[in-house]
Each structure stands twice: as C-alpha cells, then as structure tokens.
C-alpha positions in Angstrom: -28.1 -3.7 114.3 -29.4 -0.6 112.4 -27.4 1.8 114.8 -24.4 -0.5 114.5 -24.4 -0.4 110.7 -24.8 3.4 110.8 -21.8 3.7 112.9 -19.9 1.4 110.7 -20.8 3.3 107.7 -19.4 6.4 109.3 -16.2 4.6 110.2 -15.8 3.5 106.6 -16.2 7.1 105.4 -13.6 8.4 107.9 -11.2 5.7 107.1 -11.7 6.1 103.3 -11.2 9.9 103.1 -7.6 9.7 104.4 -5.1 9.8 101.7 -7.5 10.3 98.8 -7.4 13.1 96.2 -10.9 14.3 95.8 -13.0 14.6 92.7 -11.4 16.0 89.6 -11.3 19.8 89.3 -11.1 19.5 85.6 -13.7 19.8 82.7 -14.3 18.2 79.4 -12.1 20.9 77.9 -9.2 19.2 79.6 -9.7 15.9 77.8 -7.8 15.0 74.6 -5.8 12.7 72.5 -2.7 14.7 73.0 -1.3 18.0 74.5 -4.0 17.8 77.1 -4.0 17.7 80.9 -6.3 14.6 80.9 -6.3 11.5 78.6 -9.4 10.9 76.6 -10.7 8.5 79.4 -10.1 11.2 82.0 -6.8 10.0 83.5 -4.1 12.5 84.6 -1.6 12.5 81.7 1.2 13.5 83.9 3.0 11.3 86.4 3.1 11.6 90.2 5.4 13.9 92.0 7.7 11.0 93.3 8.3 9.8 89.8 7.0 6.5 90.7 4.2 6.7 88.3 5.3 7.8 84.8 3.3 10.2 82.4 0.8 8.5 80.1 2.3 8.7 76.6 -0.4 6.7 74.7 0.2 3.3 76.2 1.0 0.5 73.7 0.9 2.0 70.3 2.3 -0.8 68.1 2.6 -4.6 68.1 5.8 -5.9 69.7 8.3 -7.1 67.3 7.6 -10.4 65.7 4.2 -10.7 67.3 1.1 -11.8 65.3 -2.5 -11.7 66.3 -3.2 -15.1 67.7 0.2 -15.5 69.2 0.6 -15.4 73.0 1.2 -11.9 74.2 4.9 -11.6 74.9 6.2 -10.1 78.2 7.4 -6.5 77.2 9.5 -5.8 80.2 12.2 -8.5 80.4 14.7 -6.1 81.9 12.5 -5.3 84.9 13.3 -6.6 88.3 11.2 -6.3 91.5 11.7 -3.0 93.3 10.9 -4.7 96.6 8.6 -7.4 98.0 5.8 -6.8 100.4 5.1 -9.5 102.9 3.7 -10.0 106.4 7.0 -8.7 107.9 6.9 -5.4 106.1 3.4 -4.6 104.9 2.7 -2.0 107.5 5.5 0.2 105.8 3.4 0.2 102.6 0.0 0.1 104.2 -1.2 3.5 102.7 -0.6 2.1 99.1 -2.4 -1.2 99.8 -6.1 -1.9 99.6 -7.9 -3.2 102.6 -8.3 -6.5 100.8 -4.7 -7.0 100.1 -3.8 -6.4 103.7 -6.4 -8.9 104.7 -4.9 -11.4 102.4 -1.4 -10.8 103.8 -2.8 -11.2 107.3 -4.7 -14.3 106.5 -1.9 -16.0 104.7 1.3 -14.6 106.4 3.6 -17.3 105.1 2.8 -17.3 101.4 0.9 -14.1 100.3 3.7 -11.8 99.0 3.5 -9.0 96.6 6.5 -8.4 94.1 6.3 -4.7 93.2 7.8 -3.7 89.7 8.3 -0.4 88.0 4.9 1.2 86.8 4.2 1.0 83.1 1.1 2.7 81.9 0.3 0.4 79.0 -3.3 1.1 78.6 -4.3 1.9 75.1 -7.5 1.7 72.9 -8.4 2.4 69.2 -8.5 6.2 68.4 -12.2 6.0 67.6 -12.8 4.7 71.1 -11.1 7.6 72.6 -13.0 10.0 70.4 -16.3 8.6 71.6 -15.3 8.9 75.3 -14.5 12.7 74.7 -17.9 13.0 72.9 -19.7 11.3 75.8 -18.1 13.6 78.4 -20.3 16.5 76.9 -23.5 14.6 76.3 -24.0 11.5 78.7 -26.6 11.6 81.3 -27.8 9.4 84.1 -31.5 8.5 84.1 -34.0 6.7 86.3 -32.2 7.5 89.5 -28.8 6.3 88.0 -30.2 2.9 86.7 -29.7 3.9 83.1 -27.9 6.3 80.8 -28.6 8.2 77.6 -26.6 10.0 74.9 -23.6 7.7 75.2 -21.9 5.2 72.8 -19.1 2.7 72.7 -17.4 3.3 76.0 -17.2 5.1 79.4 -19.9 7.9 79.6 -18.2 10.0 82.2 -14.4 10.4 81.8 -14.7 13.1 84.6 -17.1 11.5 87.1 -18.8 13.6 89.7 -20.1 10.8 91.8 -20.0 7.1 92.5 -22.8 6.1 90.1 -20.9 7.9 87.2 -17.7 6.2 88.0 -19.1 2.7 88.4 -21.0 3.2 85.0 -17.5 3.7 83.4 -16.4 0.4 84.5 -19.8 -1.4 83.5 -19.3 -0.4 79.9 -15.6 0.0 79.5 -14.5 -1.0 75.9 -14.4 -4.7 75.6 -14.4 -4.8 72.0 -17.4 -5.8 69.7 -16.7 -9.5 69.4 -14.6 -12.0 71.5 -14.2 -15.7 71.9 -12.3 -17.1 74.9 -11.6 -20.6 76.1 -10.6 -20.5 79.6 -10.2 -22.6 82.7 -11.5 -22.0 86.4 -10.8 -23.8 89.5 -11.8 -23.6 93.1 -9.3 -25.4 95.4 -10.4 -27.0 98.5 -8.8 -26.1 101.7 -6.3 -28.9 101.2 -5.4 -27.5 97.7 -7.3 -30.0 95.6 -9.3 -28.9 92.5 -11.0 -29.9 89.5 -10.5 -27.8 86.3 -13.6 -26.6 84.5 -13.0 -25.5 81.0 -15.4 -23.0 79.6 -16.0 -21.5 76.3 -17.2 -18.0 76.2 -18.4 -15.8 73.3 -19.6 -12.1 73.3 -21.0 -9.7 70.9 -21.5 -6.1 72.1 -23.3 -4.0 69.5 -23.0 -1.0 71.9 -19.3 -1.0 71.3 -19.5 -0.8 67.4 -17.6 2.0 65.8 -20.5 3.6 64.1 -23.1 2.6 66.6 -25.6 5.5 67.0 -25.7 7.4 70.3 -28.1 5.4 72.7 -31.0 7.6 73.6 -33.6 5.0 74.2 -32.6 3.4 77.5 -35.7 1.3 77.8 -34.9 -0.9 74.8 -31.3 -0.4 73.9 -29.3 -3.6 74.4 -25.8 -3.6 75.5 -24.5 -7.0 74.5 -25.0 -10.8 74.1 -22.9 -13.3 76.1 -22.9 -17.1 75.7 -21.0 -19.6 77.9 -20.6 -23.4 77.4 -18.9 -25.7 79.8 -16.7 -28.2 78.0 -15.2 -30.1 80.9 -15.4 -31.9 83.4 -17.6 -34.5 81.8 -20.3 -34.6 84.4 -21.3 -31.1 83.6 -20.0 -30.7 80.0 -22.7 -29.3 77.7 -24.3 -27.0 80.2 -24.9 -23.6 78.7 -25.8 -20.0 79.5 -27.1 -17.3 77.2 -27.4 -13.7 78.6 -28.9 -10.6 77.1 -27.6 -7.5 78.8 -29.4 -4.3 78.9 -28.1 -0.9 79.8 -30.9 -0.3 82.3 -31.6 -3.6 84.2 -34.3 -2.2 86.5 -36.6 -1.4 83.6 -35.2 -4.1 81.4 -33.6 -6.9 83.6 -31.1 -9.1 81.9 -32.6 -12.1 80.2 -31.0 -15.5 80.6 -31.4 -18.9 79.3 -30.1 -22.2 80.4 -29.4 -25.5 78.6 -28.8 -28.7 80.4 -28.0 -31.9 78.5 -30.1 -33.8 81.0 -33.3 -31.8 80.1 -32.3 -31.4 76.5 -34.2 -28.2 76.4 -33.7 -24.4 77.0 -35.3 -22.8 79.9 -35.5 -19.3 81.3 -33.2 -18.6 84.2 -35.0 -16.4 86.6 -31.9 -15.5 88.9 -29.0 -14.4 86.6 -28.5 -11.2 88.6 -27.5 -9.6 92.1 -26.3 -12.1 94.7 -27.4 -15.3 93.1 -24.4 -17.7 93.1 -22.2 -17.4 90.1 -22.2 -20.2 87.5 -20.3 -23.2 88.8 -18.4 -21.0 91.3 -18.8 -23.4 94.3 -20.5 -20.6 96.1 -17.4 -18.4 96.0 -18.8 -15.4 94.0 -22.0 -13.9 93.1 -23.5 -13.3 89.6 -22.6 -9.6 90.1 -19.1 -10.3 91.2 -18.3 -11.3 87.6 -15.7 -8.9 86.1 -15.4 -7.6 89.7 -18.8 -5.9 89.3 -21.5 -6.1 86.7 -25.3 -5.6 86.5 -27.8 -3.4 88.1 -26.6 -0.6 90.6 -30.1 0.1 92.2 -29.5 -2.0 95.5 -26.7 0.3 96.7 -25.9 3.9 97.5 -22.7 4.8 95.6 -20.0 7.2 96.9 -17.0 8.5 94.9 -14.0 9.1 97.3 -11.5 10.2 94.6 -8.2 8.8 93.5 -5.5 7.1 95.4 -2.2 5.5 94.5 -2.3 1.7 95.0 -0.1 -1.3 94.4 -2.3 -3.4 92.1 -1.9 -6.3 89.8 -0.9 -4.8 86.3 0.8 -6.0 83.2 0.6 -9.6 84.4 2.1 -11.1 81.2 4.1 -13.8 83.2 0.7 -15.0 84.6 -0.6 -15.0 81.1 2.4 -17.1 79.8 2.0 -20.5 78.0 5.2 -21.7 79.7 3.1 -22.0 82.9 0.8 -25.0 83.6 -2.4 -24.5 85.7 -0.7 -26.6 88.4 2.0 -23.9 88.6 -0.5 -21.3 89.3 -3.2 -23.0 91.4 -1.7 -23.3 95.0 -3.5 -23.9 98.2 -4.8 -20.5 99.6 -4.3 -18.3 96.7 -2.8 -18.2 93.1 1.0 -18.5 93.1 2.2 -14.9 93.9 5.6 -15.7 92.2 3.8 -15.0 88.9 1.9 -11.9 89.9 3.4 -8.5 88.8 2.2 -5.5 91.0 2.7 -1.9 90.0 1.8 1.5 91.6 -1.2 3.1 89.8 -3.7 5.7 90.3 -7.1 4.3 91.0 -10.6 5.7 91.4 -12.2 4.6 94.7 -15.8 3.9 94.9 -17.9 2.8 97.8 -21.3 1.0 97.7 -23.5 0.8 100.9 -26.6 -1.5 100.8 -29.8 0.6 100.9 -32.0 0.0 103.9 -34.9 -1.5 102.0 -32.7 -3.7 99.8 -31.3 -7.1 100.0 -27.9 -8.4 99.2 -25.4 -10.7 100.9 -22.8 -7.8 100.8 -23.6 -5.0 103.2 -20.8 -2.8 101.8 -18.3 -2.9 98.9 -15.3 -0.9 97.9 -14.2 -0.9 94.3 -10.8 0.3 92.8 -11.0 1.4 89.2 -7.9 1.9 86.9 -7.7 5.6 85.8 -6.2 4.6 82.6 -8.9 2.1 81.5 -11.8 2.2 83.9 -11.4 -1.5 84.5 -12.2 -2.5 88.1 -8.9 -4.0 89.3 -9.7 -5.0 93.0 -12.8 -5.0 95.3 -13.6 -5.8 98.9 -17.0 -7.1 100.1 -18.2 -6.9 103.8 -20.6 -9.0 105.7 -23.5 -7.7 107.8 -21.1 -7.7 110.7 -18.8 -5.2 109.1 -16.0 -7.6 108.4 -14.1 -8.1 105.2 -15.6 -11.3 103.8 -14.5 -11.5 100.1 -11.7 -9.9 98.2 -11.5 -9.9 94.3 -8.5 -9.1 92.0 -8.2 -8.6 88.3 -4.8 -9.2 86.6 -4.6 -7.0 83.5 -2.7 -7.1 80.2 -2.9 -5.2 77.0 -4.4 -7.3 74.2 -2.1 -5.7 71.6 -4.2 -6.7 68.6 -7.1 -4.5 69.4 -5.6 -2.8 71.6 -7.5 -3.0 74.9 -7.1 -3.8 78.5 -8.6 -7.1 79.8 -7.9 -9.5 82.6 -5.9 -12.6 82.0 -7.1 -14.0 85.4 -9.8 -13.0 88.0 -9.3 -14.3 91.4 -12.3 -14.3 94.0 -11.1 -14.8 97.7 -13.4 -16.0 100.4 -11.6 -15.1 103.7 -14.2 -16.9 105.8 -13.9 -20.2 103.9 -10.1 -19.7 103.3 -10.8 -20.6 99.7 -10.6 -18.9 96.3 -12.0 -19.2 92.8 -9.6 -18.4 90.0 -11.1 -17.7 86.5 -10.1 -16.7 82.9 -7.0 -18.8 83.0 -5.9 -19.8 79.5 -2.2 -20.8 79.8 -2.9 -24.1 78.3 -5.5 -22.9 75.8 -5.4 -20.8 72.7 -5.4 -17.1 73.5 -8.5 -15.0 73.5 -9.8 -14.1 70.0 -10.8 -10.4 69.7 -10.6 -10.3 65.9 -13.6 -12.9 65.4 -16.8 -11.5 64.0 -20.3 -12.3 65.6 -23.6 -11.0 64.9 -27.0 -11.3 66.8 -27.9 -14.5 65.1 -25.0 -16.3 67.1 -26.8 -15.5 70.3 -30.4 -16.9 70.2 -31.8 -19.8 72.4 -31.4 -21.9 69.3 -27.7 -21.0 68.9 -27.5 -22.0 72.6 -28.5 -25.6 71.7 -26.3 -25.8 68.6 -23.3 -24.6 70.6 -23.7 -27.3 73.1 -24.3 -30.0 70.6 -27.7 -30.6 72.1 -29.7 -30.8 68.9 
C-alpha cells in the first residue's frame, strides 16, 4: 500500500503540472491599489491573452442603483447570456479548463450535470484598508512552528505573493470575512431518492483579527482569530442545539475550543472533536469539520504543494442562485443542486495540493484546492480516498456582498460521489440576507451566551 500511494502521488504531481503557470515571479514592489502589475491581493491586474478574462479594475466599487443594505443583492449582469454549456457530450473539449471534480460530477450524472458558462466579471472587491493591510503583510508576514502559525500579520491574507502551498492555504484560511456577521441559512442533504429535511441554522461571528485598527499579530501562542456561534432552529427534533467555537491562528499549540449545548442535557459541555475529519455538524456524514468553508482549521496533517495558477471554469457571481425569487425546492434536486441556476465563469485560480503525512491520520489521503486569485476564497476542492479515487467534491458559489464589500459564498455544496448524495449549505433564498453590518463583541460569544441564544436558561 505504501508503494502504491507513493506512485499515486507521483501521478498526481505529473498530472497537476500540465497546464499550470508556476509560482509568481513578482515581488511586493509589484503590489498596489492602482497602476501596478498586481492587485493588493497578488492577482494579475491584466486579463488573459485570449481576452476571455478581463483586467481587474477594482471590482464592485459602488452600490447598484436603488440598492439599500439589507436588500437582496440584485443580479448585475442582466444582459449576459451563456456563451456555451458544458455537458457529458462535450466536456472533453473543455477538459483543460475544468477541475477533476467537475469532470467527475459530469461523468457521474451525465443526464443532468451541466455547466452554463457566462462572460467573466472580476467583481471581487474589499475596503481600501483591507487592501492596505494585505500590501503591508506582504513585507512582514512569516510562517512559524513549521507552518502551523503566522506572525506579523493583520486583517487578511498574509502572503499575497505565495512561495509555497502553506502560504497559499493560509491566505484562504484568513481571507477577509468582515468583523461581525449574522446569517440565517438552510442546509439539506437529499437522499438518493431526492427527499430531504430542511435544517435552518442561525450563525453569528466576531473576528477581532479583522478589525481595522487591530494590532499586528506577533503573539501566535495566544492571539485568537475569531468567535463563531451556531444555533439550530429547525427541524423541531434538534432545534435548540448549539455550538460555540473559539478559533486560534495556531491550532497545534492552541487547538480550537468548542462547546455544545443540547436542550436534552440543558447544560453546556466541551466538545473534544471539533477539528480535522470529525463529521460536520448535522451533515449526515457528508462532510468533515475541516471541509467547512471548503477548508478550515489546522494544516499540520498534510504536506502542502503550490502548483501555480490555472484558468478554470468555476461558480462565480452566482446572484441567480442567491435570488429570493427561488424557493429551496427549486434548487434542491436529486443528485446535485439545480444547475440551471448556477453561473460559471473563467477565472484564474491558485492550485494547491495536500498529501497526508505518513504518520498522520485523516479520512482524506489527498486533497486539491482551487483558490480565487482575486479574493483567496477557496472555490472548489477534491478529496481522495486511500485507494486514490476521487471521493468528494466541494464547490463554493460566490457573490459580492456590496454593502461591505467582500466576497462570500451564497451556497456551499459538498458532493459524496460514493454515496451519490450531496449536502447543500448557506442557502438563504427564503430568509433575510446575511447581515455584515451588525456589531458584536467578545461578550456575545461565551458559554453563557450560548445558553441564552438557544433559549435554554
């Protein structure tokens, strides 16, 4: 088995290098807010030679006409029509611009999995002070403790011009998610027959690390990244269950702390397994804890490799999927979400591979991640089993939340190819939109607050 895995990893490396632009030849002097080769987050400001990817001109710079914070985010590209549709009949024509996971989905569901490709719009944008922090980080940030922690960094991605896989995945781990947020969303895990129960979840977050005037983090042993609180609202049989998480920058020295509240117990208990490959909360076994947000948590169980950039058709500007004119029943079809409502665009992504270390355990032997060059959000991933087969495929569906602005997923979908099932999360079509203007502080995220938020006093 060991020899087989070594040969498999060699195969992955040979397969992966083809078609990839290697690591960036640029330096921090090339970063800038304007008139620079690279954007503040390290993306190429220019488009591609085929003009199928346009130049980045700052992304969304102003609110759409008539939009007010709290409104549903309007679809900004009403005049766009699909350029073409990728299906089982023609996917080989586009294979060099598809992820291995997308190809696997097309092959597994040949009659229904289709990708409508639209013109590319580089809408990613962030506040000026976030960009300024990224440029500052580029000259100061350092990995410590064999890559398990970082120092001399604040607010957002530490390595706009990554030199290795660990630096690149750190950019995703702490991409700017705003300081405070509140979201009520729905998740569902349809059975093989397409039946499902909607689970409504209230999620709140406070990320002091992302504060505008937060000091440079130079104490990786104690500096916290953020606080996260999750309360299940429906269905009734699990309503009131809650999870509180304290997230640290170095999770090997300071493992994340988590507390659970159950109405049946009527008390808070510490959770010992809120990390790595422990099953995700109410996920029906279709994702791991570290699958959340496509990847999160400690990096120490894998060896990381940065392949470079590649042009990929990826879910992007998925405002139709975000629309309140859709009901959940319109989206949740039998084997995957309804592809009629998913917009794909051609974007440059950083490709990072993670190979399980010989002395470490995880249910995924190998993983591949695709990170958006304009935001560092992980847009897609493939997870492989110990036989070298693609087991699971994850996809994030981005939009720009204009009111901040920032890029965040309006839906994450986790496909299990072996089970022929999927888990869809973050859907909010029938709920109020996420609130990124709400203000929280530390006192909202204590074990006592967990009880109060569940109504369990």
